[in-house]
C-alpha positions in Angstrom: -5.7 2.9 -6.7 -5.0 4.5 -9.5 -6.4 2.5 -12.5 -3.7 1.0 -15.2 -4.9 2.5 -18.5 -5.6 0.0 -21.3 -2.9 1.8 -23.9 -0.2 0.9 -21.0 -0.5 -2.4 -21.8 2.3 -3.8 -23.5 2.1 -6.2 -26.9 3.7 -8.6 -24.7 1.0 -8.6 -21.9 -1.6 -8.7 -24.6 -0.3 -11.8 -26.2 0.2 -13.4 -23.1 -4.0 -12.6 -22.6 -4.8 -13.8 -25.3 -3.2 -17.1 -25.2 -4.3 -17.2 -21.9 -8.1 -16.9 -22.7 -7.3 -19.5 -25.7 -6.2 -22.4 -22.7 -2.6 -21.9 -22.8 -1.5 -21.4 -19.6 1.8 -20.8 -17.4 4.3 -23.4 -17.1 3.7 -25.1 -20.5 6.1 -25.4 -23.1 4.3 -23.5 -25.6 5.1 -20.1 -23.6 9.3 -21.0 -23.4 8.8 -20.1 -27.3 7.7 -16.8 -26.7 9.9 -13.7 -26.0 8.3 -12.2 -23.0 10.3 -10.0 -20.9 9.7 -7.6 -18.1 9.6 -5.0 -17.8 7.6 -4.9 -20.8 7.3 -1.2 -21.7 7.3 0.4 -18.6 11.2 2.0 -18.5 11.9 0.3 -15.2 14.4 -2.2 -13.9 14.0 -4.7 -11.7 16.4 -3.0 -9.5 14.3 -0.4 -9.6 11.6 -2.3 -8.3 13.8 -3.5 -5.3 14.3 0.1 -4.4 10.7 0.6 -5.0 9.5 -2.6 -2.6 9.0 -0.4 0.7 7.1 2.2 -0.1 4.5 0.1 -2.5 0.9 0.2 -1.3 0.5 -3.8 -0.6 3.5 -2.9 1.7 2.3 0.1 3.2 -1.1 -1.4 3.1 -2.3 2.3 1.8 -4.7 0.9 -1.1 -7.9 0.5 -1.5 -9.4 -2.0 -3.6 -13.1 -0.7 -5.6 -14.9 -4.1 -4.8 -18.3 -5.0 -6.0 -19.1 -4.2 -2.5 -18.2 -0.6 -2.7 -19.5 -0.2 -5.7 -23.0 -1.6 -4.7 -22.7 0.8 -1.4 -21.8 3.8 -3.2 -24.5 3.3 -5.9 -27.3 3.4 -2.9 -25.8 6.0 -1.4 -25.5 8.3 -4.6 -29.7 7.5 -5.0 -30.0 8.7 -1.6 -28.0 11.8 -1.9 -29.7 12.5 -5.1 -32.9 11.8 -3.5 -32.3 14.4 -0.4 -32.9 11.0 2.1 -32.4 12.1 5.6 -30.2 9.1 6.4 -28.8 5.8 5.5 -27.1 3.1 8.1 -24.8 0.5 6.9 -24.3 -2.2 9.8 -21.7 -5.4 9.8 -19.1 -7.0 11.9 -15.5 -5.7 12.6 -13.0 -5.9 10.0 -15.8 -6.5 7.4 -14.8 -3.1 5.6 -17.0 -0.4 6.9 -14.1 1.9 7.5 -12.8 1.8 4.7 -16.3 2.1 2.8 -17.1 5.5 4.5 -13.6 7.0 3.1 -14.3 5.0 -0.4 -17.7 7.0 -0.3 -16.4 10.3 1.0 -13.6 10.7 -1.5 -16.6 9.5 -4.5 -19.1 12.3 -3.0 -17.0 14.8 -3.5 -15.6 13.9 -6.6 -19.2 13.7 -8.0 -21.3 16.1 -5.9 -18.7 19.3 -6.3 -21.4 21.8 -4.6 -21.7 19.6 -2.0 -20.4 19.9 1.5 -18.7 16.6 2.0 -18.0 15.6 5.6 -16.5 12.6 7.6 -16.1 11.8 11.4 -15.2 8.8 13.4 -17.7 8.6 16.4 -16.9 8.1 19.9 -18.6 7.9 23.4 -19.0 11.1 25.2 -16.8 11.9 28.1 -20.3 12.6 30.5 -23.7 11.5 29.5 -25.6 14.4 27.8 -23.5 16.4 27.2 -24.6 19.0 24.7 -21.2 19.9 23.2 -20.4 16.2 22.4 -21.7 16.0 19.2 -20.8 19.9 17.6 -17.0 19.1 19.0 -16.9 15.8 16.8 -18.2 17.7 13.5 -15.3 20.4 14.2 -12.8 18.0 15.4 -13.7 16.0 11.8 -12.6 19.0 9.9 -9.5 19.8 12.2 -11.2 23.5 13.1 -9.1 25.2 15.5 -12.2 25.9 17.7 -13.0 22.7 18.5 -11.4 22.9 21.8 -13.8 25.4 23.2 -15.4 24.6 26.8 -18.7 26.5 26.8 -21.4 23.7 24.6 -23.0 26.8 23.4 -20.0 27.9 21.8 -19.2 24.8 20.0 -22.8 24.4 18.9 -22.7 27.9 17.3 -19.1 27.2 15.8 -20.2 23.9 14.4 -23.4 25.4 12.4 -21.9 28.6 11.5 -18.9 26.5 10.1 -21.2 23.9 8.2 -23.2 27.3 6.6 -19.7 28.8 5.5 -18.5 25.6 4.3 -21.5 24.6 2.1 -21.6 28.6 0.9 -18.4 28.2 -0.3 -19.2 25.5 -2.9 -22.3 27.2 -3.6 -24.4 24.4 -3.0 -27.4 24.0 -0.6 -26.1 20.2 0.8 -24.7 18.6 3.5 -23.3 15.2 3.7 -22.2 13.8 7.2 -20.5 10.3 7.2 -20.3 9.1 10.6 -18.2 5.6 11.0 -19.0 3.9 14.3 -22.7 5.0 14.7 -23.1 2.5 17.4 -21.2 4.8 19.4 -23.4 7.9 19.6 -25.9 8.1 22.2 -29.3 9.2 21.4 -28.9 12.0 23.1 -26.2 12.7 20.5 -28.4 12.2 17.9 -31.0 14.7 19.2 -28.3 16.9 19.0 -27.4 16.4 15.7 -31.0 16.7 14.6 -31.2 19.9 16.1 -27.8 21.0 14.0 -29.6 19.9 11.2 -32.5 21.9 11.8 -30.6 25.0 12.0 -29.2 24.5 8.8 -32.5 23.8 7.3 -33.4 27.5 8.4 -30.8 28.5 6.0 -32.4 26.4 3.5 -29.2 23.7 3.9 -30.3 20.3 3.4 -28.8 17.6 5.2 -28.0 13.5 4.6 -26.6 11.6 7.2 -24.6 8.3 6.0 -23.4 6.1 8.8 -21.6 2.9 9.2 -21.8 0.6 12.6 -21.4 -2.6 14.1 -24.9 -4.5 14.0 -25.6 -3.1 18.1 -26.9 -0.4 16.3 -30.0 -2.4 15.7 -30.4 -2.7 19.6 -30.0 0.7 19.3 -33.2 1.2 16.8 -35.2 -1.1 18.8 -34.5 0.8 22.3 -35.5 3.8 20.4 -38.9 2.5 19.3 -39.8 1.5 22.5 -39.0 4.7 23.8 -41.0 6.5 21.1 -37.6 8.1 19.6 -39.0 8.4 15.9 -37.8 11.4 14.9 -34.3 10.3 15.7 -35.0 6.9 13.5 -37.0 8.6 11.2 -34.1 11.2 10.8 -31.3 8.4 10.9 -32.0 5.0 10.9 -35.1 4.5 9.0 -33.4 2.6 6.3 -30.4 0.2 8.3 -28.7 -2.0 5.4 -26.4 -5.1 6.0 -22.8 -4.2 4.7 -21.6 -7.4 3.2 -18.0 -7.1 1.7 -17.0 -10.5 -0.4 -19.7 -13.5 -0.2 -19.0 -15.4 -3.7 -16.3 -16.6 -5.3 -17.3 -14.5 -8.4 -16.9 -11.7 -6.0 -13.6 -12.5 -5.3 -12.5 -13.2 -9.0 -13.6 -9.5 -9.8 -11.5 -8.5 -6.7 -8.3 -10.6 -7.9 -8.3 -9.2 -11.0 -8.3 -5.9 -9.6 -4.6 -6.9 -8.3 -3.9 -8.4 -12.0 -5.1 -5.7 -14.0 -6.6 -2.6 -12.8 -3.8 -1.3 -10.1 -0.8 0.3 -10.9 2.3 1.0 -9.1 4.2 3.1 -9.6 2.1 5.4 -11.3 2.8 4.8 -15.4 4.7 2.1 -15.0 1.9 0.0 -16.6 3.0 -2.7 -13.6 -0.2 -4.0 -12.0 0.3 -5.7 -8.0 0.9 -8.9 -9.5 3.1 -7.7 -12.1 5.2 -6.3 -9.6 5.3 -8.7 -7.3 6.0 -11.8 -9.9 7.6 -10.2 -13.2 8.4 -13.4 -14.4 5.3 -15.6 -13.7 3.3 -12.6 -14.7 4.8 -12.4 -18.1 4.4 -16.0 -18.6 0.5 -15.7 -17.6 0.6 -16.3 -14.3 -3.3 -14.3 -12.7 -4.3 -14.3 -9.2 -8.0 -14.6 -10.5 -6.9 -18.2 -12.1 -7.0 -18.9 -8.2 -10.2 -17.4 -7.0 -11.7 -21.1 -6.0 -9.1 -22.3 -3.9 -8.6 -18.9 -2.3 -12.4 -18.8 -1.7 -12.5 -22.6 -0.5 -9.4 -21.6 1.9 -11.1 -18.1 3.2 -14.6 -19.9 3.7 -12.8 -23.3 5.5 -11.0 -20.6 7.8 -14.6 -18.7 8.4 -16.6 -21.1 9.2 -17.3 -20.7 12.7 -18.6 -17.2 10.9 -20.8 -18.8 8.7 -18.1 -19.6 6.3 -19.6 -17.6 3.1 -19.2 -13.8 4.8 -15.5 -13.2 4.9 -14.2 -10.0 6.5 -12.8 -7.6 3.4 -9.4 -7.0 5.8 -8.8 -10.6 6.1 -9.0 -11.2 2.4 -6.9 -8.1 1.7 -4.0 -9.7 4.3 -4.4 -13.1 2.7 -3.3 -11.9 -1.1 -1.2 -9.3 0.2 0.6 -12.4 1.9 0.6 -14.2 -1.5 2.1 -11.3 -3.4 4.8 -10.5 -0.5 5.7 -14.4 -0.2 6.0 -14.5 -4.1 8.1 -11.8 -4.6 11.3 -13.9 -3.5 9.9 -16.8 -5.6 9.2 -15.4 -8.6 10.2 -17.5 -11.3 8.8 -17.9 -15.0 7.2 -21.4 -14.4 5.7 -19.9 -10.5 2.7 -21.7 -9.3 0.3 -21.1 -6.2 0.3 -24.4 -4.5 -2.6 -25.2 -2.5 0.2 -25.0 1.0 0.7 -21.4 0.1 -2.3 -20.6 0.0 -3.3 -22.1 3.1 -0.2 -20.3 4.6 -1.8 -16.9 3.5 -4.9 -17.7 5.2 -3.3 -18.7 8.5 -1.3 -15.5 8.4 -4.4 -13.3 8.2 -5.3 -14.8 11.4 -9.1 -15.3 9.7 -9.6 -18.8 11.5 -9.1 -17.3 14.7 -10.9 -14.0 14.7 -14.2 -14.1 16.4 -13.7 -17.8 17.3 
């Protein structure tokens, strides 16, 4: 998602925000006296908005919200990368947003650590137990390497090591960061093979950091490793398990909604936030999703009561907000408000109540 520059905000928008902050809300007669027009200063028209609808990131579900949880996770990983810690593992239930977090972390690390070779793979179970070629193949697959289809385990191992060395050297660095999604699908034997590969890299003066995301079952795997005295694997990959939680408070939800209201933008350089795009007339009169954080939070917590009530999976939360915006697209008006029924229908559409029940 691209962040919207403050310089792109129109005078009309600023006036709206100033009035809203002063306690004047949409739908009040005082706003009717103000000449707030769409599309502000973007240059786009309402007709073009219709043409852009199908390709909008909300419609395509191709956007990422930089939530507090994502930022918190990245800050922690950045610290571990700086300090060259061998491994950190985040675990959480399905749909909490771990895969999105893995993608986000990959992008941020590549931006910030330009001389570090960063690679991300989605783990899968080995087709046969104790395959020495499974881990090297996953590493090569992650890079779409032409030699990932080789049959001999020894060839796969040598190609994985050689290719990693070449990538690290190409960046003129000495660090390899591997991001593993669905870590629980790797067996102890797979991790042993990864350890062997990282040891081979260490012989070439290349340090390795493994950042992993996993289902909660990974904690059982860790316990089993401890029972079988596989402490070298725990020390390398699972010494620091951390629970990954997406959105846990109404304050965090408000920050998320403010991204839709202010910090998002589509099309690029349009000055339209996502909320502005879908509800332009309401937006021009001060409508903001963030104003509805308390009722939305209450509705999603009620639907997630079987999961503890205050641990809302990010995917369901995103689907709720997307439904609100998409439903509002056809009902936009200067005096548009979000009713309790609108919010409940959006939560139902996310299927949160049924998930995990």
